[in-house]
C-alpha positions in Angstrom: -97.5 -76.6 -71.9 -100.5 -77.0 -74.3 -102.9 -79.6 -73.1 -105.8 -81.3 -74.9 -108.8 -83.2 -73.5 -107.8 -86.7 -72.4 -104.1 -85.6 -72.2 -103.3 -87.5 -75.3 -100.2 -85.3 -75.6 -98.8 -82.1 -74.3 -96.6 -79.4 -75.7 -92.9 -80.1 -75.7 -90.4 -77.2 -76.0 -87.2 -78.0 -78.0 -84.2 -75.8 -78.6 -82.6 -76.0 -82.1 -79.2 -74.6 -82.9 -78.4 -73.5 -86.4 -74.7 -73.3 -87.5 -73.6 -71.4 -90.5 -70.7 -73.5 -91.8 -68.0 -72.4 -94.3 -69.4 -69.0 -94.8 -67.9 -67.8 -98.1 -66.0 -64.5 -97.9 -64.1 -63.9 -101.2 -63.3 -60.4 -100.0 -62.7 -58.8 -96.5 -64.7 -55.8 -97.7 -68.5 -56.3 -98.1 -68.7 -53.3 -100.5 -66.8 -55.4 -103.1 -69.6 -57.9 -103.1 -72.8 -56.1 -102.1 -73.7 -52.8 -103.6 -76.2 -51.7 -100.9 -74.2 -50.8 -97.8 -77.4 -50.6 -95.7 -78.6 -54.0 -96.7 -79.0 -56.7 -94.0 -76.7 -58.8 -96.2 -73.9 -56.4 -95.5 -74.4 -56.9 -91.8 -74.3 -60.7 -92.2 -71.3 -60.5 -94.5 -69.3 -58.3 -92.1 -70.1 -60.5 -89.2 -69.7 -63.8 -91.0 -66.8 -64.8 -88.7 -68.9 -64.5 -85.6 -71.9 -66.3 -87.2 -69.6 -69.3 -87.8 -68.4 -69.3 -84.1 -71.8 -68.9 -82.4 -75.0 -70.6 -83.5 -78.4 -69.1 -83.8 -81.1 -70.5 -81.5 -84.7 -71.0 -82.2 -87.4 -72.6 -80.0 -89.8 -75.1 -81.5 -93.0 -76.5 -79.9 -93.8 -80.1 -80.8 -96.2 -82.7 -79.4 -94.8 -84.6 -76.4 -95.3 -87.8 -78.3 -92.5 -86.8 -80.6 -88.9 -87.3 -79.5 -85.9 -85.1 -79.8 -84.5 -87.7 -82.3 -87.6 -87.2 -84.5 -87.0 -83.4 -84.6 -83.3 -83.9 -85.3 -84.2 -86.0 -88.4 -86.6 -83.4 -89.6 -84.2 -80.5 -89.0 -81.3 -82.3 -90.5 -83.2 -83.0 -93.7 -84.4 -79.4 -94.0 -81.0 -77.9 -93.2 -79.3 -79.8 -95.9 -81.2 -77.8 -98.5 -79.8 -74.5 -97.3 -76.3 -75.8 -96.3 -76.4 -75.2 -92.6 -76.0 -77.6 -89.6 -78.9 -78.0 -87.2 -78.7 -79.7 -83.8 -81.4 -80.3 -81.2 -79.8 -79.3 -77.9 -82.7 -80.0 -75.5 -86.4 -80.9 -75.2 -88.6 -80.5 -72.1 -92.1 -81.1 -71.1 -93.7 -79.4 -68.0 -93.4 -81.9 -65.2 -93.8 -81.9 -61.5 -90.5 -81.6 -59.6 -89.0 -85.0 -58.9 -85.9 -85.2 -56.7 -83.3 -87.9 -57.5 -81.7 -89.9 -54.7 -78.6 -87.7 -54.9 -80.7 -84.5 -54.6 -82.6 -85.9 -51.6 -79.2 -86.6 -49.8 -78.2 -83.0 -50.5 -81.5 -81.7 -49.1 -81.0 -83.7 -46.0 -77.4 -82.4 -45.5 -78.7 -78.8 -46.0 -81.5 -79.4 -43.5 -79.0 -80.6 -40.9 -76.8 -77.6 -41.5 -79.8 -75.3 -41.2 -80.9 -76.9 -38.0 -77.3 -76.6 -36.5 -77.2 -72.9 -37.5 -80.6 -72.2 -35.8 -79.6 -74.1 -32.6 -76.1 -72.7 -32.6 -77.4 -69.2 -33.0 -79.8 -69.7 -30.1 -77.0 -71.2 -27.9 -74.7 -68.3 -28.8 -77.2 -65.6 -28.0 -78.9 -67.1 -24.9 -75.9 -68.9 -23.3 -72.5 -67.9 -24.5 -73.1 -64.1 -24.8 -75.3 -64.0 -21.7 -72.8 -66.0 -19.5 -71.4 -62.7 -18.0 -74.9 -61.7 -16.7 -76.0 -65.1 -15.4 -74.6 -68.0 -13.6 -75.1 -70.3 -16.5 -72.1 -72.4 -17.3 -71.8 -73.4 -20.9 -70.2 -76.7 -21.5 -68.1 -78.0 -24.4 -71.3 -79.1 -26.3 -72.6 -75.6 -26.1 -69.3 -74.2 -27.4 -69.4 -76.7 -30.3 -72.9 -75.7 -31.2 -72.2 -72.0 -31.0 -69.5 -72.5 -33.7 -72.5 -72.7 -36.1 -73.9 -69.4 -34.9 -74.9 -67.1 -37.6 -74.2 -64.1 -35.4 -70.7 -65.2 -34.4 -69.7 -66.2 -37.9 -71.1 -63.1 -39.5 -69.3 -60.9 -37.0 -66.1 -62.9 -37.7 -66.5 -62.7 -41.5 -66.9 -58.9 -41.6 -64.6 -58.0 -38.8 -61.7 -55.7 -39.7 -58.5 -57.7 -39.9 -56.0 -56.7 -37.2 -53.6 -59.5 -37.4 -52.0 -58.8 -40.8 -49.3 -56.4 -39.6 -46.2 -58.4 -40.4 -43.9 -58.2 -43.4 -46.4 -60.1 -45.6 -49.2 -57.5 -45.0 -49.0 -56.5 -48.7 -50.2 -59.9 -49.7 -53.7 -59.0 -48.5 -54.0 -56.2 -51.1 -52.4 -58.4 -53.8 -54.9 -61.1 -53.0 -57.9 -58.9 -53.2 -56.9 -57.2 -56.4 -56.2 -60.6 -58.0 -59.6 -61.9 -56.8 -61.5 -59.0 -58.3 -59.6 -59.3 -61.5 -60.4 -63.0 -61.8 -64.1 -62.5 -61.0 -64.2 -59.7 -63.7 -62.6 -62.0 -66.3 -64.9 -64.9 -65.5 -67.9 -62.7 -66.0 -67.0 -62.6 -69.7 -65.3 -66.0 -70.0 -67.8 -68.3 -68.3 -70.8 -66.6 -70.0 -72.0 -69.1 -72.6 -71.8 -66.9 -75.6 -73.6 -69.4 -77.8 -76.5 -69.3 -75.3 -76.8 -65.6 -74.6 -75.5 -64.0 -77.7 -77.9 -61.8 -79.8 -77.2 -60.5 -83.3 -77.2 -56.9 -81.9 -74.3 -57.8 -79.7 -72.0 -59.0 -82.4 -70.7 -55.5 -83.1 -70.0 -55.1 -79.4 -67.9 -58.3 -79.5 -66.1 -57.0 -82.5 -65.2 -53.8 -80.7 -63.9 -55.8 -77.7 -62.0 -58.0 -80.1 -59.9 -55.0 -81.3 -59.7 -53.2 -78.0 -56.1 -53.1 -76.7 -57.0 -52.4 -73.1 -59.6 -55.2 -73.0 -56.6 -57.6 -73.2 -56.1 -56.8 -69.5 -59.6 -58.2 -68.7 -59.3 -61.1 -71.1 -55.9 -62.2 -69.8 -57.5 -62.8 -66.4 -55.7 -66.2 -65.9 -52.5 -64.3 -64.9 -53.8 -63.3 -61.4 -54.7 -67.0 -61.0 -50.9 -67.6 -61.1 -50.5 -64.8 -58.5 -52.5 -67.1 -56.1 -50.2 -70.0 -56.8 -47.3 -67.6 -56.1 -48.8 -66.7 -52.8 -49.4 -70.4 -52.0 -45.7 -71.1 -52.5 -44.5 -68.0 -50.6 -46.7 -68.7 -47.5 -45.8 -72.4 -47.6 -42.1 -71.8 -47.6 -42.2 -68.8 -45.2 -44.5 -70.5 -42.5 -42.9 -74.0 -42.7 -39.3 -72.7 -42.5 -40.3 -70.4 -39.7 -41.7 -73.4 -37.9 -38.4 -75.3 -38.5 -36.4 -72.4 -37.3 -38.3 -72.3 -34.0 -37.8 -76.0 -33.4 -34.2 -76.0 -34.7 -35.0 -79.1 -36.7 -36.9 -80.2 -39.8 -40.4 -81.4 -39.5 -41.4 -85.1 -39.4 -43.7 -87.1 -41.6 -46.3 -86.8 -39.0 -46.1 -83.0 -39.0 -46.4 -83.0 -42.8 -49.5 -85.3 -42.7 -51.1 -83.1 -40.0 -50.5 -80.0 -42.2 -52.1 -81.7 -45.2 -55.1 -82.7 -43.1 -55.4 -79.2 -41.6 -55.5 -77.7 -45.1 -57.9 -80.3 -46.3 -60.2 -79.6 -43.4 -60.1 -75.9 -44.1 -60.9 -76.2 -47.8 -63.2 -79.2 -48.2 -66.4 -78.2 -46.3 -67.1 -75.2 -48.5 -65.9 -77.0 -51.6 -68.1 -80.0 -50.9 -71.1 -77.8 -50.3 -70.6 -75.9 -53.6 -70.4 -79.3 -55.3 -73.6 -80.5 -53.6 -75.5 -77.3 -54.7 -74.6 -78.0 -58.3 -76.3 -81.4 -58.0 -79.4 -79.8 -56.5 -79.8 -76.6 -58.6 -81.5 -78.1 -61.7 -84.5 -79.2 -59.7 -85.4 -75.6 -58.8 -85.8 -74.1 -62.3 -86.8 -74.7 -65.9 -86.8 -72.9 -69.1 -85.4 -72.9 -72.7 -81.8 -72.5 -71.5 -81.9 -73.9 -68.0 -81.0 -77.4 -69.0 -78.2 -76.2 -71.4 -76.6 -74.1 -68.7 -77.0 -76.4 -65.7 -77.8 -79.8 -67.1 -74.3 -81.0 -68.0 -72.7 -79.4 -65.0 -75.2 -81.1 -62.6 -74.7 -84.4 -64.3 -71.0 -84.2 -64.1 -71.2 -83.3 -60.4 -73.5 -86.3 -59.8 -71.0 -88.6 -61.5 -67.7 -87.1 -60.5 -68.3 -85.3 -57.2 -65.6 -87.5 -55.5 -62.9 -86.1 -57.8 -63.4 -82.7 -56.1 -63.2 -84.1 -52.6 -60.0 -86.0 -53.6 -58.6 -82.9 -55.3 -57.6 -84.3 -58.7 -60.5 -83.0 -60.8 -58.0 -81.1 -63.0 -57.1 -84.4 -64.7 -60.6 -84.9 -65.9 -61.5 -83.8 -69.5 -63.2 -80.5 -69.8 -66.5 -82.1 -70.7 -66.6 -84.2 -67.5 -65.4 -81.8 -64.9 -67.7 -80.9 -62.0 -67.5 -77.1 -61.8 -65.0 -75.9 -64.3 -63.1 -73.7 -61.8 -62.6 -76.7 -59.4 -59.2 -77.4 -61.2 -57.7 -74.4 -59.3 -58.4 -75.8 -55.8 -57.3 -79.3 -56.9 -54.0 -78.0 -58.2 -53.5 -75.7 -55.2 -53.8 -78.8 -52.9 -51.4 -80.8 -55.1 -48.8 -78.0 -55.0 -49.1 -77.8 -51.2 -48.5 -81.5 -50.8 -45.6 -81.4 -53.3 -44.1 -78.3 -51.7 -43.9 -79.6 -48.2 -40.9 -81.9 -48.7 -39.3 -79.1 -50.9 -39.5 -76.7 -47.9 -37.9 -79.4 -45.7 -35.0 -79.8 -48.2 -34.8 -76.0 -48.5 -34.3 -75.7 -44.7 -31.6 -78.4 -44.6 -29.8 -77.8 -47.9 -31.0 -74.5 -49.4 -28.5 -74.1 -52.2 -29.2 -77.6 -53.6 -32.9 -77.2 -53.2 -32.9 -73.8 -55.0 -31.0 -75.4 -57.9 -33.6 -78.2 -58.0 -36.5 -75.7 -58.0 -34.8 -73.7 -60.7 -34.4 -76.8 -62.9 -38.0 -77.9 -62.3 -39.2 -74.4 -63.2 -37.2 -74.4 -66.5 -38.5 -77.9 -67.3 -42.1 -76.8 -66.6 -41.8 -73.9 -69.0 -40.2 -76.1 -71.7 -42.9 -78.8 -71.3 -45.7 -76.1 -71.7 -44.0 -74.7 -74.8 -43.5 -78.1 -76.3 -47.1 -79.2 -75.7 -48.4 -75.9 -77.2 -46.1 -76.2 -80.2 -46.7 -79.9 -81.0 -50.5 -79.5 -80.8 -50.7 -76.0 -82.5 -52.5 -74.6 -79.5 -53.3 -70.9 -78.8 -50.6 -69.2 -76.5 -53.0 -68.6 -73.6 -56.6 -69.1 -72.5 -58.1 -66.1 -74.5 -61.8 -65.8 -74.9 -61.4 -63.9 -78.2 -58.9 -66.2 -79.7 -59.3 -66.6 -83.5 -58.6 -70.3 -83.0 -61.7 -71.1 -80.9 -61.8 -74.7 -82.0 -58.5 -75.3 -80.1 -59.7 -73.6 -76.8 -61.1 -76.7 -75.1 -58.0 -78.7 -76.2 -55.9 -76.0 -74.6 -57.8 -76.4 -71.3 -57.3 -80.1 -71.1 -53.7 -80.4 -72.3 -52.2 -77.2 -70.9 -54.2 -74.9 -68.6 -55.4 -77.5 -66.1 -52.1 -79.3 -65.9 -49.6 -78.9 -63.0 -46.6 -78.2 -65.2 -48.2 -75.0 -66.6 -48.4 -73.2 -63.3 -45.4 -74.7 -61.5 -43.2 -71.7 -62.3 -45.3 -69.2 -60.3 -45.6 -71.7 -57.4 -41.8 -72.3 -57.4 -41.0 -68.5 -57.5 -43.3 -68.2 -54.5 -41.2 -70.8 -52.7 -38.0 -68.9 -53.5 -39.4 -65.5 -52.3 -40.6 -67.1 -49.1 -37.1 -68.4 -48.4 -35.6 -65.0 -49.3 -38.0 -63.0 -47.0 -37.3 -65.3 -44.0 -33.6 -66.2 -44.4 -31.9 -63.7 -46.6 -31.1 -60.3 -45.2 -32.4 -58.1 -48.0 -30.3 -54.9 -48.3 -31.6 -51.4 -48.7 -31.5 -50.8 -52.5 -30.2 -47.5 -53.9 -32.3 -45.3 -56.1 -30.8 -46.6 -59.3 -31.3 -50.2 -58.3 -34.9 -49.5 -57.3 -35.6 -47.7 -60.6 -34.1 -50.5 -62.6 -36.0 -53.1 -60.6 -39.3 -51.3 -61.1 -38.7 -50.9 -64.8 -37.9 -54.6 -65.2 -40.9 -55.6 -63.2 -43.2 -53.3 -65.2 -41.8 -54.6 -68.5 -42.2 -58.2 -67.4 -45.8 -57.8 -66.1 -46.8 -55.6 -69.0 -45.3 -58.0 -71.6 -47.0 -61.0 -69.9 -50.4 -59.2 -70.2 -50.3 -57.3 -73.5 -48.1 -59.4 -75.8 -51.2 -61.5 -76.0 -53.0 -58.7 -77.9 -51.7 -59.7 -81.5 -52.7 -63.3 -80.8 -56.2 -62.5 -79.8 -56.9 -60.1 -82.8 -56.4 -63.0 -85.2 -55.7 -60.7 -88.2 -52.0 -61.7 -88.4 -50.3 -65.1 -88.8 -47.9 -66.0 -86.1 -45.2 -68.6 -86.1 -46.0 -71.5 -83.8 -42.7 -71.0 -82.0 -43.9 -67.5 -80.9 -47.1 -68.9 -79.5 -45.1 -71.7 -77.7 -42.6 -69.2 -76.3 -45.3 -67.0 -74.9 -47.2 -70.0 -73.5 -44.2 -71.3 -71.7 -42.8 -68.1 -70.2 -45.5 -65.5 -69.6 -46.8 -66.9 -66.3 -43.4 -67.2 -64.8 -42.3 -63.7 -66.0 -45.5 -62.3 -64.5 -44.9 -63.7 -61.1 -41.3 -62.5 -61.1 -42.7 -58.9 -61.3 -45.2 -59.7 -58.5 -42.4 -61.1 -56.4 -40.5 -57.8 -56.8 -43.5 -55.8 -55.5 -43.9 -58.2 -52.6 -40.2 -58.1 -51.7 -40.1 -54.3 -51.6 -43.4 -54.0 -49.6 -42.1 -56.6 -47.1 -38.9 -54.7 -46.6 -40.5 -51.3 -46.5 -38.9 -50.1 -49.7 -42.1 -49.4 -51.7 -43.5 -46.5 -49.8 -45.9 -45.2 -52.5 -47.3 -48.6 -53.2 -47.4 -49.8 -49.6 -49.0 -46.7 -48.0 -51.2 -45.3 -50.8 -52.5 -48.3 -52.7 -52.4 -51.6 -50.9 -53.8 -50.4 -47.5 -57.2 -49.8 -49.2 -57.0 -53.3 -50.5 -56.0 -54.6 -47.1 -59.2 -53.1 -45.7 -61.2 -54.7 -48.5 -59.5 -58.0 -47.6 -61.4 -57.9 -44.3 -64.6 -57.6 -46.3 -63.6 -60.4 -48.6 -61.7 -62.7 -46.2 -62.9 -66.0 -47.7 -61.3 -65.4 -51.1 -61.1 -69.1 -51.8 -64.9 -69.4 -51.2 -65.4 -66.4 -53.4 -63.6 -68.2 -56.2 
């Protein structure tokens, strides 16, 4: 910052957002209003919609003795004259790094983990791996320390998977394709457009807005439901297989142990990611650093415990620690809820399947009703013309368990079918009809969203509500068909020419939950 003799004040950098509200557009065609088509006014007129969605940002340097409130008063007074809205988003002065108590705790935890990794690697290399050449006997403590070995864990992480050879092998490929799709979609969706947007990029956004195929990228929440489908399928398949071996149901103790085992598998990496969010703001600065990480870090400092207890999906969007934590929370909730359902399915399958069907229909209806009553967009679309409703959609629909219960329930049903039902060999006509229906269901779930995201046509709220309530369930029915045929060796082309590559990639991306 700028300094003066005596350090009476220093430079303070503030970021000011300028919003163009109620941009007048008496005609959709700029040529009807502006004669010069090459004028900069034509550009602003054509892109008036985007200028109202995304603010302009300017940086202002003021004395450190002035506060952000002072600048807000000045900017508010000046902006009234030209009918725009001005907001001060952040102000910062160059200061030495000061760690908070929470950040010091995180640093201590990371230091302990680093020490364990160094010691464990040494024990693994000089004791465990050398035991065949020496008379050294490694005790249980050495084995425990070696579990932190970087060498052992790296080898395990990147080793080619040899165990996935059963009827559910195709899930490896489905999981990897879904993971890549989700990551691709989040690259666009989680980018703070109001932070990074430049006027030169507005035309690119407008092209994407009208691109039919980009709907596939933008509708990236559908493969999220594929993961819920896989959770339900594996839960039913594995638990009922366990029940079949023991010739009985499983006890409350067994269910508690399964919940603890899943918690122990998921929580360390989840907790570490949460801790890093608390720590990250201390290691950077800049005009947009606080805007990007400030709120996320503060939320994690205040609400970190909601992640560890797996109910962060019930927090408002503005208070959530890591926006994507809702998925892991909901995944754990479904697992706990699904355990007694699988016990019921083992003992009384017909009654349980009817209950699951009724709950699925109810979840679709609730999603539709909430969408209709609150006039929400039909899906979580980045390019929605009703952007003001997007956050409301997240809080009221997308993060809620009733929205994604259908895919999870369908997974439970397919897990039961694959283990218990003797699936027949379908004829060519049946296979063709099944593939056609699955393609129509999956294609409709993805691309019917295109008219909604264009925003150039008015749709009845009932259409939005119907799509919101049904498209996730219809999507997973199509995925279930693919899984069923691959598991029963009736999808030769898909199974042998497409998914094996993805299965190989699965060994390179084994920790898909950690990747998320």
